[in-house]
Backbone as JSON Lines, residues from 0, in Angstrom:
{"i":0,"aa":"M","n":[-11.85,35.58,-8.39],"ca":[-13.28,35.72,-8.33],"c":[-13.81,34.84,-7.2]}
{"i":1,"aa":"L","n":[-14.66,35.37,-6.37],"ca":[-15.19,34.63,-5.23],"c":[-16.45,33.85,-5.54]}
{"i":2,"aa":"F","n":[-17.28,34.39,-6.42],"ca":[-18.57,33.74,-6.69],"c":[-18.96,34.01,-8.13]}
{"i":3,"aa":"N","n":[-19.34,32.95,-8.85],"ca":[-19.67,33.11,-10.26],"c":[-21.08,32.61,-10.56]}
{"i":4,"aa":"G","n":[-21.92,32.57,-9.58],"ca":[-23.29,32.15,-9.78],"c":[-23.56,30.78,-9.2]}
{"i":5,"aa":"W","n":[-24.85,30.51,-9.04],"ca":[-25.28,29.28,-8.41],"c":[-25.19,28.05,-9.32]}
{"i":6,"aa":"S","n":[-25.15,28.24,-10.61],"ca":[-25.14,27.09,-11.51],"c":[-23.91,26.21,-11.31]}
{"i":7,"aa":"G","n":[-22.76,26.8,-11.1],"ca":[-21.53,26.03,-10.85],"c":[-21.61,25.27,-9.54]}
{"i":8,"aa":"I","n":[-22.17,25.89,-8.52],"ca":[-22.33,25.24,-7.22],"c":[-23.27,24.05,-7.33]}
{"i":9,"aa":"F","n":[-24.41,24.25,-8.0],"ca":[-25.37,23.16,-8.17],"c":[-24.78,22.01,-8.99]}
{"i":10,"aa":"R","n":[-23.98,22.35,-10.02],"ca":[-23.34,21.33,-10.83],"c":[-22.41,20.47,-9.98]}
{"i":11,"aa":"I","n":[-21.61,21.09,-9.11],"ca":[-20.69,20.36,-8.23],"c":[-21.47,19.46,-7.28]}
{"i":12,"aa":"I","n":[-22.56,19.96,-6.73],"ca":[-23.39,19.16,-5.81],"c":[-23.96,17.95,-6.55]}
{"i":13,"aa":"I","n":[-24.49,18.16,-7.74],"ca":[-25.06,17.05,-8.52],"c":[-23.98,16.04,-8.9]}
{"i":14,"aa":"M","n":[-22.82,16.53,-9.33],"ca":[-21.72,15.62,-9.7],"c":[-21.26,14.81,-8.49]}
{"i":15,"aa":"A","n":[-21.11,15.44,-7.34],"ca":[-20.66,14.73,-6.14],"c":[-21.7,13.68,-5.73]}
{"i":16,"aa":"L","n":[-22.98,14.05,-5.8],"ca":[-24.03,13.1,-5.44],"c":[-24.12,11.94,-6.42]}
{"i":17,"aa":"T","n":[-23.65,12.13,-7.62],"ca":[-23.66,11.07,-8.63],"c":[-22.39,10.23,-8.56]}
{"i":18,"aa":"V","n":[-21.24,10.89,-8.47],"ca":[-19.95,10.2,-8.54],"c":[-19.65,9.43,-7.25]}
{"i":19,"aa":"Y","n":[-19.97,9.97,-6.11],"ca":[-19.66,9.3,-4.85],"c":[-20.31,7.92,-4.76]}
{"i":20,"aa":"P","n":[-21.61,7.79,-4.98],"ca":[-22.19,6.44,-4.95],"c":[-21.6,5.52,-6.02]}
{"i":21,"aa":"A","n":[-21.29,6.07,-7.19],"ca":[-20.67,5.26,-8.24],"c":[-19.3,4.76,-7.79]}
{"i":22,"aa":"L","n":[-18.53,5.63,-7.14],"ca":[-17.21,5.24,-6.63],"c":[-17.35,4.13,-5.58]}
{"i":23,"aa":"I","n":[-18.27,4.3,-4.65],"ca":[-18.49,3.28,-3.62],"c":[-18.88,1.96,-4.27]}
{"i":24,"aa":"F","n":[-19.78,2.0,-5.24],"ca":[-20.22,0.79,-5.93],"c":[-19.04,0.12,-6.65]}
{"i":25,"aa":"M","n":[-18.24,0.9,-7.37],"ca":[-17.11,0.34,-8.11],"c":[-16.07,-0.26,-7.17]}
{"i":26,"aa":"L","n":[-15.79,0.43,-6.08],"ca":[-14.82,-0.11,-5.12],"c":[-15.35,-1.37,-4.46]}
{"i":27,"aa":"R","n":[-16.64,-1.4,-4.2],"ca":[-17.26,-2.57,-3.57],"c":[-17.16,-3.79,-4.47]}
{"i":28,"aa":"I","n":[-17.45,-3.63,-5.76],"ca":[-17.4,-4.79,-6.66],"c":[-15.96,-5.17,-7.02]}
{"i":29,"aa":"S","n":[-15.01,-4.24,-6.85],"ca":[-13.62,-4.57,-7.18],"c":[-12.95,-5.41,-6.11]}
{"i":30,"aa":"G","n":[-13.52,-5.47,-4.92],"ca":[-13.0,-6.34,-3.87],"c":[-12.2,-5.6,-2.82]}
{"i":31,"aa":"K","n":[-11.94,-6.29,-1.73],"ca":[-11.24,-5.71,-0.58],"c":[-9.82,-5.31,-0.92]}
{"i":32,"aa":"R","n":[-9.22,-6.01,-1.84],"ca":[-7.81,-5.77,-2.16],"c":[-7.57,-4.34,-2.66]}
{"i":33,"aa":"T","n":[-8.56,-3.74,-3.3],"ca":[-8.4,-2.38,-3.82],"c":[-8.12,-1.4,-2.68]}
{"i":34,"aa":"L","n":[-8.62,-1.69,-1.5],"ca":[-8.46,-0.78,-0.37],"c":[-7.49,-1.33,0.68]}
{"i":35,"aa":"S","n":[-6.68,-2.31,0.31],"ca":[-5.78,-2.92,1.28],"c":[-4.61,-2.0,1.59]}
{"i":36,"aa":"K","n":[-3.74,-2.45,2.49],"ca":[-2.52,-1.7,2.76],"c":[-1.8,-1.48,1.44]}
{"i":37,"aa":"M","n":[-1.21,-0.33,1.3],"ca":[-0.71,0.05,0.0],"c":[0.75,-0.31,-0.25]}
{"i":38,"aa":"N","n":[0.99,-0.9,-1.4],"ca":[2.33,-0.97,-1.93],"c":[2.44,0.19,-2.92]}
{"i":39,"aa":"M","n":[3.51,0.26,-3.66],"ca":[3.73,1.4,-4.56],"c":[2.61,1.5,-5.6]}
{"i":40,"aa":"F","n":[2.24,0.38,-6.21],"ca":[1.2,0.42,-7.24],"c":[-0.14,0.84,-6.66]}
{"i":41,"aa":"D","n":[-0.47,0.32,-5.47],"ca":[-1.73,0.67,-4.83],"c":[-1.8,2.17,-4.54]}
{"i":42,"aa":"M","n":[-0.68,2.74,-4.1],"ca":[-0.65,4.17,-3.81],"c":[-0.88,4.99,-5.08]}
{"i":43,"aa":"V","n":[-0.24,4.59,-6.17],"ca":[-0.42,5.3,-7.44],"c":[-1.88,5.25,-7.87]}
{"i":44,"aa":"I","n":[-2.5,4.08,-7.79],"ca":[-3.91,3.95,-8.17],"c":[-4.8,4.8,-7.27]}
{"i":45,"aa":"T","n":[-4.52,4.79,-5.97],"ca":[-5.32,5.57,-5.02],"c":[-5.25,7.06,-5.33]}
{"i":46,"aa":"V","n":[-4.05,7.55,-5.59],"ca":[-3.88,8.96,-5.94],"c":[-4.59,9.27,-7.26]}
{"i":47,"aa":"A","n":[-4.45,8.37,-8.23],"ca":[-5.1,8.57,-9.52],"c":[-6.62,8.57,-9.39]}
{"i":48,"aa":"I","n":[-7.16,7.66,-8.59],"ca":[-8.61,7.63,-8.37],"c":[-9.07,8.93,-7.73]}
{"i":49,"aa":"G","n":[-8.33,9.4,-6.73],"ca":[-8.67,10.68,-6.1],"c":[-8.64,11.83,-7.08]}
{"i":50,"aa":"S","n":[-7.66,11.83,-7.94],"ca":[-7.55,12.88,-8.95],"c":[-8.7,12.84,-9.94]}
{"i":51,"aa":"V","n":[-9.06,11.64,-10.38],"ca":[-10.18,11.5,-11.33],"c":[-11.48,11.94,-10.67]}
{"i":52,"aa":"V","n":[-11.71,11.52,-9.43],"ca":[-12.95,11.91,-8.73],"c":[-13.0,13.42,-8.59]}
{"i":53,"aa":"A","n":[-11.89,14.04,-8.21],"ca":[-11.87,15.5,-8.08],"c":[-12.14,16.17,-9.43]}
{"i":54,"aa":"S","n":[-11.54,15.64,-10.49],"ca":[-11.77,16.21,-11.82],"c":[-13.22,16.08,-12.24]}
{"i":55,"aa":"I","n":[-13.81,14.92,-11.98],"ca":[-15.22,14.72,-12.35],"c":[-16.11,15.72,-11.62]}
{"i":56,"aa":"I","n":[-15.86,15.88,-10.34],"ca":[-16.71,16.75,-9.54],"c":[-16.49,18.22,-9.85]}
{"i":57,"aa":"L","n":[-15.25,18.63,-10.05],"ca":[-14.94,20.06,-10.16],"c":[-14.83,20.59,-11.59]}
{"i":58,"aa":"S","n":[-14.51,19.75,-12.55],"ca":[-14.3,20.24,-13.91],"c":[-15.61,20.26,-14.69]}
{"i":59,"aa":"D","n":[-15.91,21.43,-15.25],"ca":[-17.11,21.52,-16.08],"c":[-16.85,21.07,-17.51]}
{"i":60,"aa":"K","n":[-15.61,20.68,-17.81],"ca":[-15.26,20.2,-19.14],"c":[-15.34,18.67,-19.25]}
{"i":61,"aa":"M","n":[-15.55,17.99,-18.11],"ca":[-15.62,16.53,-18.12],"c":[-17.05,16.09,-17.84]}
{"i":62,"aa":"T","n":[-17.53,15.19,-18.69],"ca":[-18.88,14.66,-18.49],"c":[-18.85,13.54,-17.46]}
{"i":63,"aa":"I","n":[-20.0,13.22,-16.91],"ca":[-20.08,12.11,-15.96],"c":[-19.65,10.81,-16.65]}
{"i":64,"aa":"A","n":[-20.08,10.61,-17.89],"ca":[-19.73,9.38,-18.62],"c":[-18.22,9.26,-18.79]}
{"i":65,"aa":"E","n":[-17.56,10.35,-19.17],"ca":[-16.1,10.32,-19.33],"c":[-15.41,10.05,-17.99]}
{"i":66,"aa":"G","n":[-15.86,10.73,-16.96],"ca":[-15.25,10.56,-15.65],"c":[-15.43,9.16,-15.09]}
{"i":67,"aa":"L","n":[-16.65,8.63,-15.21],"ca":[-16.9,7.29,-14.71],"c":[-16.15,6.24,-15.52]}
{"i":68,"aa":"T","n":[-15.95,6.5,-16.81],"ca":[-15.14,5.59,-17.63],"c":[-13.7,5.59,-17.14]}
{"i":69,"aa":"G","n":[-13.16,6.77,-16.89],"ca":[-11.8,6.87,-16.35],"c":[-11.67,6.18,-15.01]}
{"i":70,"aa":"L","n":[-12.63,6.41,-14.15],"ca":[-12.65,5.78,-12.83],"c":[-12.75,4.26,-12.95]}
{"i":71,"aa":"G","n":[-13.65,3.82,-13.8],"ca":[-13.82,2.39,-14.03],"c":[-12.55,1.75,-14.57]}
{"i":72,"aa":"M","n":[-11.85,2.44,-15.46],"ca":[-10.61,1.9,-16.03],"c":[-9.54,1.76,-14.95]}
{"i":73,"aa":"L","n":[-9.42,2.75,-14.08],"ca":[-8.42,2.64,-13.01],"c":[-8.73,1.46,-12.08]}
{"i":74,"aa":"I","n":[-10.0,1.29,-11.73],"ca":[-10.38,0.19,-10.85],"c":[-10.19,-1.14,-11.57]}
{"i":75,"aa":"L","n":[-10.51,-1.18,-12.86],"ca":[-10.29,-2.4,-13.64],"c":[-8.79,-2.73,-13.7]}
{"i":76,"aa":"L","n":[-7.95,-1.74,-13.92],"ca":[-6.51,-1.98,-13.94],"c":[-6.01,-2.49,-12.6]}
{"i":77,"aa":"Q","n":[-6.53,-1.93,-11.51],"ca":[-6.16,-2.41,-10.18],"c":[-6.58,-3.88,-10.02]}
{"i":78,"aa":"F","n":[-7.77,-4.21,-10.48],"ca":[-8.26,-5.59,-10.4],"c":[-7.35,-6.51,-11.22]}
{"i":79,"aa":"V","n":[-7.0,-6.12,-12.43],"ca":[-6.15,-6.94,-13.29],"c":[-4.77,-7.15,-12.66]}
{"i":80,"aa":"V","n":[-4.21,-6.09,-12.1],"ca":[-2.89,-6.22,-11.47],"c":[-2.94,-7.17,-10.28]}
{"i":81,"aa":"T","n":[-3.96,-7.03,-9.44],"ca":[-4.05,-7.92,-8.27],"c":[-4.34,-9.36,-8.71]}
{"i":82,"aa":"W","n":[-5.1,-9.54,-9.79],"ca":[-5.38,-10.87,-10.32],"c":[-4.07,-11.51,-10.79]}
{"i":83,"aa":"L","n":[-3.25,-10.73,-11.5],"ca":[-1.96,-11.24,-11.98],"c":[-1.0,-11.51,-10.82]}
{"i":84,"aa":"E","n":[-1.05,-10.66,-9.79],"ca":[-0.18,-10.86,-8.62],"c":[-0.41,-12.2,-7.96]}
{"i":85,"aa":"V","n":[-1.66,-12.59,-7.84],"ca":[-2.01,-13.85,-7.19],"c":[-1.54,-15.04,-8.03]}
{"i":86,"aa":"R","n":[-1.44,-14.87,-9.32],"ca":[-1.14,-15.98,-10.22],"c":[0.31,-16.03,-10.71]}
{"i":87,"aa":"S","n":[1.09,-14.97,-10.48],"ca":[2.44,-14.95,-11.03],"c":[3.42,-14.33,-10.03]}
{"i":88,"aa":"E","n":[4.34,-15.16,-9.54],"ca":[5.35,-14.65,-8.6],"c":[6.25,-13.62,-9.25]}
{"i":89,"aa":"G","n":[6.58,-13.81,-10.53],"ca":[7.41,-12.84,-11.24],"c":[6.74,-11.48,-11.33]}
{"i":90,"aa":"F","n":[5.45,-11.49,-11.63],"ca":[4.69,-10.25,-11.7],"c":[4.62,-9.59,-10.32]}
{"i":91,"aa":"T","n":[4.41,-10.41,-9.29],"ca":[4.34,-9.89,-7.93],"c":[5.63,-9.2,-7.54]}
{"i":92,"aa":"S","n":[6.77,-9.83,-7.84],"ca":[8.05,-9.21,-7.47],"c":[8.29,-7.93,-8.26]}
{"i":93,"aa":"M","n":[7.78,-7.86,-9.47],"ca":[7.92,-6.64,-10.26],"c":[7.1,-5.5,-9.65]}
{"i":94,"aa":"I","n":[5.9,-5.81,-9.17],"ca":[5.01,-4.79,-8.62],"c":[5.35,-4.47,-7.17]}
{"i":95,"aa":"K","n":[5.57,-5.48,-6.36],"ca":[5.73,-5.28,-4.92],"c":[7.17,-5.28,-4.44]}
{"i":96,"aa":"G","n":[8.04,-5.99,-5.08],"ca":[9.36,-6.18,-4.52],"c":[9.3,-7.26,-3.46]}
{"i":97,"aa":"E","n":[10.25,-7.24,-2.54],"ca":[10.23,-8.23,-1.47],"c":[10.49,-7.55,-0.14]}
{"i":98,"aa":"P","n":[10.02,-8.15,0.94],"ca":[10.3,-7.59,2.26],"c":[11.81,-7.61,2.5]}
{"i":99,"aa":"Q","n":[12.29,-6.71,3.35],"ca":[13.73,-6.61,3.59],"c":[14.04,-6.74,5.08]}
{"i":100,"aa":"L","n":[14.98,-7.62,5.39],"ca":[15.42,-7.82,6.76],"c":[16.31,-6.64,7.17]}
{"i":101,"aa":"L","n":[15.97,-6.0,8.31],"ca":[16.73,-4.84,8.78],"c":[17.5,-5.13,10.07]}
{"i":102,"aa":"L","n":[16.98,-6.06,10.86],"ca":[17.63,-6.45,12.11],"c":[17.43,-7.95,12.27]}
{"i":103,"aa":"Y","n":[18.51,-8.65,12.61],"ca":[18.39,-10.09,12.8],"c":[19.25,-10.51,13.98]}
{"i":104,"aa":"Q","n":[18.63,-11.1,14.98],"ca":[19.29,-11.6,16.18],"c":[20.24,-10.56,16.78]}
{"i":105,"aa":"G","n":[19.72,-9.35,16.93],"ca":[20.47,-8.28,17.57],"c":[21.44,-7.53,16.68]}
{"i":106,"aa":"H","n":[21.56,-7.92,15.43],"ca":[22.5,-7.27,14.51],"c":[21.76,-6.48,13.45]}
{"i":107,"aa":"Y","n":[22.12,-5.23,13.31],"ca":[21.53,-4.39,12.27],"c":[22.16,-4.75,10.93]}
{"i":108,"aa":"M","n":[21.33,-4.83,9.91],"ca":[21.8,-5.11,8.56],"c":[22.12,-3.75,7.91]}
{"i":109,"aa":"E","n":[23.38,-3.33,8.08],"ca":[23.79,-1.97,7.68],"c":[23.52,-1.69,6.2]}
{"i":110,"aa":"K","n":[23.85,-2.62,5.34],"ca":[23.65,-2.42,3.9],"c":[22.16,-2.24,3.58]}
{"i":111,"aa":"A","n":[21.31,-3.06,4.2],"ca":[19.86,-2.97,3.97],"c":[19.31,-1.66,4.52]}
{"i":112,"aa":"L","n":[19.82,-1.23,5.69],"ca":[19.37,0.04,6.27],"c":[19.64,1.21,5.32]}
{"i":113,"aa":"K","n":[20.84,1.22,4.75],"ca":[21.2,2.3,3.81],"c":[20.38,2.2,2.53]}
{"i":114,"aa":"Q","n":[20.23,0.98,2.02],"ca":[19.48,0.78,0.78],"c":[18.03,1.21,0.94]}
{"i":115,"aa":"E","n":[17.42,0.9,2.08],"ca":[16.0,1.21,2.31],"c":[15.8,2.59,2.96]}
{"i":116,"aa":"R","n":[16.91,3.27,3.28],"ca":[16.88,4.6,3.89],"c":[16.12,4.59,5.22]}
{"i":117,"aa":"V","n":[16.51,3.64,6.08],"ca":[15.89,3.49,7.4],"c":[16.97,3.71,8.45]}
{"i":118,"aa":"K","n":[16.64,4.48,9.47],"ca":[17.57,4.72,10.57],"c":[17.32,3.73,11.7]}
{"i":119,"aa":"K","n":[18.37,3.48,12.47],"ca":[18.27,2.53,13.58],"c":[17.21,2.97,14.59]}
{"i":120,"aa":"D","n":[17.07,4.26,14.8],"ca":[16.07,4.71,15.77],"c":[14.64,4.4,15.31]}
{"i":121,"aa":"E","n":[14.43,4.31,13.99],"ca":[13.11,3.9,13.49],"c":[12.83,2.44,13.82]}
{"i":122,"aa":"I","n":[13.87,1.63,13.78],"ca":[13.72,0.22,14.13],"c":[13.43,0.09,15.63]}
{"i":123,"aa":"R","n":[14.18,0.84,16.45],"ca":[13.93,0.8,17.89],"c":[12.52,1.3,18.21]}
{"i":124,"aa":"Q","n":[12.06,2.29,17.47],"ca":[10.69,2.79,17.66],"c":[9.67,1.7,17.35]}
{"i":125,"aa":"A","n":[9.89,0.95,16.27],"ca":[8.98,-0.15,15.91],"c":[8.98,-1.22,17.0]}
{"i":126,"aa":"I","n":[10.15,-1.48,17.57],"ca":[10.25,-2.47,18.65],"c":[9.47,-2.0,19.87]}
{"i":127,"aa":"R","n":[9.62,-0.72,20.23],"ca":[8.86,-0.17,21.37],"c":[7.37,-0.2,21.09]}
{"i":128,"aa":"A","n":[6.99,0.14,19.87],"ca":[5.56,0.14,19.5],"c":[4.96,-1.25,19.62]}
{"i":129,"aa":"D","n":[5.79,-2.27,19.49],"ca":[5.33,-3.65,19.64],"c":[5.32,-4.09,21.1]}
{"i":130,"aa":"G","n":[5.68,-3.17,22.0],"ca":[5.6,-3.46,23.43],"c":[6.83,-4.14,24.0]}
{"i":131,"aa":"L","n":[7.93,-4.12,23.29],"ca":[9.14,-4.77,23.77],"c":[10.12,-3.73,24.32]}
{"i":132,"aa":"A","n":[10.86,-4.12,25.34],"ca":[11.75,-3.19,26.01],"c":[13.17,-3.19,25.46]}
{"i":133,"aa":"S","n":[13.58,-4.28,24.82],"ca":[14.96,-4.33,24.34],"c":[15.07,-5.03,22.99]}
{"i":134,"aa":"V","n":[16.15,-4.7,22.31],"ca":[16.44,-5.3,21.01],"c":[16.69,-6.8,21.16]}
{"i":135,"aa":"E","n":[17.21,-7.21,22.32],"ca":[17.51,-8.62,22.55],"c":[16.27,-9.5,22.57]}
{"i":136,"aa":"E","n":[15.1,-8.92,22.8],"ca":[13.86,-9.68,22.8],"c":[13.36,-9.97,21.37]}
{"i":137,"aa":"V","n":[14.05,-9.42,20.39],"ca":[13.59,-9.47,19.01],"c":[14.45,-10.43,18.2]}
{"i":138,"aa":"E","n":[13.77,-11.31,17.47],"ca":[14.46,-12.19,16.53],"c":[14.82,-11.4,15.27]}
{"i":139,"aa":"A","n":[13.84,-10.61,14.77],"ca":[14.07,-9.88,13.52],"c":[13.11,-8.7,13.4]}
{"i":140,"aa":"V","n":[13.52,-7.73,12.61],"ca":[12.65,-6.64,12.19],"c":[12.71,-6.61,10.66]}
{"i":141,"aa":"V","n":[11.53,-6.62,10.05],"ca":[11.42,-6.68,8.6],"c":[10.69,-5.44,8.09]}
{"i":142,"aa":"L","n":[11.23,-4.83,7.05],"ca":[10.51,-3.76,6.35],"c":[9.65,-4.43,5.29]}
{"i":143,"aa":"E","n":[8.34,-4.34,5.47],"ca":[7.4,-5.01,4.56],"c":[7.24,-4.2,3.28]}
{"i":144,"aa":"T","n":[6.63,-4.8,2.29],"ca":[6.47,-4.14,0.99],"c":[5.53,-2.94,1.04]}
{"i":145,"aa":"D","n":[4.71,-2.84,2.08],"ca":[3.82,-1.68,2.21],"c":[4.44,-0.59,3.07]}
{"i":146,"aa":"G","n":[5.71,-0.76,3.46],"ca":[6.42,0.26,4.23],"c":[6.29,0.12,5.73]}
{"i":147,"aa":"T","n":[5.56,-0.88,6.22],"ca":[5.43,-1.08,7.66],"c":[6.56,-1.98,8.16]}
{"i":148,"aa":"F","n":[6.8,-1.89,9.47],"ca":[7.79,-2.75,10.1],"c":[7.09,-3.92,10.78]}
{"i":149,"aa":"S","n":[7.6,-5.12,10.58],"ca":[7.14,-6.3,11.32],"c":[8.22,-6.65,12.32]}
{"i":150,"aa":"V","n":[7.82,-6.74,13.58],"ca":[8.75,-7.11,14.64],"c":[8.44,-8.55,15.04]}
{"i":151,"aa":"I","n":[9.43,-9.41,14.91],"ca":[9.26,-10.82,15.22],"c":[9.99,-11.1,16.53]}
{"i":152,"aa":"K","n":[9.22,-11.51,17.52],"ca":[9.77,-11.76,18.84],"c":[10.61,-13.03,18.84]}
{"i":153,"aa":"H","n":[11.6,-13.03,19.7],"ca":[12.51,-14.18,19.81],"c":[11.78,-15.34,20.48]}
{"i":154,"aa":"K","n":[11.66,-16.43,19.75],"ca":[11.03,-17.65,20.25],"c":[11.76,-18.83,19.64]}
{"i":155,"aa":"P","n":[11.65,-19.98,20.27],"ca":[12.28,-21.17,19.68],"c":[11.67,-21.49,18.32]}
{"i":156,"aa":"H","n":[12.51,-21.97,17.41],"ca":[12.07,-22.3,16.05],"c":[11.59,-23.74,16.01]}
{"i":157,"aa":"D","n":[10.28,-23.93,16.1],"ca":[9.74,-25.29,16.0],"c":[9.16,-25.57,14.62]}
{"i":158,"aa":"G","n":[8.82,-24.52,13.89],"ca":[8.19,-24.7,12.6],"c":[8.9,-23.9,11.53]}
{"i":159,"aa":"Q","n":[8.24,-23.73,10.41],"ca":[8.82,-22.98,9.31],"c":[8.87,-21.5,9.66]}
{"i":160,"aa":"S","n":[9.97,-20.86,9.37],"ca":[10.17,-19.46,9.71],"c":[9.3,-18.54,8.85]}
{"i":161,"aa":"S","n":[8.8,-17.49,9.47],"ca":[8.04,-16.48,8.71],"c":[8.98,-15.58,7.91]}
{"i":162,"aa":"L","n":[10.28,-15.77,8.07],"ca":[11.27,-14.96,7.36],"c":[11.65,-15.55,6.0]}
{"i":163,"aa":"K","n":[11.01,-16.63,5.62],"ca":[11.39,-17.39,4.42],"c":[11.57,-16.52,3.17]}
{"i":164,"aa":"E","n":[10.65,-15.61,2.88],"ca":[10.72,-14.82,1.65],"c":[11.36,-13.45,1.84]}
{"i":165,"aa":"V","n":[11.99,-13.21,2.97],"ca":[12.52,-11.89,3.29],"c":[13.93,-11.74,2.74]}
{"i":166,"aa":"G","n":[14.16,-10.64,2.02],"ca":[15.48,-10.37,1.49],"c":[16.49,-10.18,2.6]}
{"i":167,"aa":"G","n":[17.66,-10.82,2.49],"ca":[18.72,-10.69,3.47],"c":[18.71,-11.77,4.53]}
{"i":168,"aa":"W","n":[17.67,-12.6,4.57],"ca":[17.61,-13.67,5.56],"c":[18.44,-14.85,5.09]}
{"i":169,"aa":"K","n":[19.13,-15.48,6.01],"ca":[19.98,-16.63,5.67],"c":[19.12,-17.83,5.34]}
{"i":170,"aa":"R","n":[19.03,-18.14,4.08],"ca":[18.13,-19.21,3.64],"c":[18.62,-20.6,4.02]}
{"i":171,"aa":"D","n":[19.88,-20.73,4.39],"ca":[20.38,-22.05,4.8],"c":[19.87,-22.45,6.17]}
{"i":172,"aa":"E","n":[19.16,-21.55,6.85],"ca":[18.61,-21.86,8.18],"c":[17.18,-22.35,8.11]}
{"i":173,"aa":"E","n":[16.64,-22.58,6.91],"ca":[15.25,-23.02,6.75],"c":[15.0,-24.35,7.4]}
């Protein structure tokens, strides 16, 4: 069916005009972390929020109160998880995992590459994207918990290494 009357169209317009500002308000009060780079939990919440918003706007079986309650619960859960992350390293490792060393001083970490399902050409691409011409210019490449690559340029070690919490890094070099 292509068209079932104007009442459904008007309902969607009213729901969108109501839910969108409510979503913006809820995200604003929940803090910047709700919209930060995504780890696995953040992605799940983002997809769930999108699904709830779509359901609120498009489903004639869901009331605004029910939809906003669902939306509020997801944002509250995100807030609680991030609050716990800041206060508990054990909880953080359960939710985020740890960054993984993929290249160190010119050597690819073969076991980590296989475990993380990353190809060497992806690492070289990350190095090029960072403006470097060769692997030798790189101290390390780390796969971060949000799926991005961090390229650390080779420089003398005068201070504490940024690789401290990275899986696969030789901790005896601290």
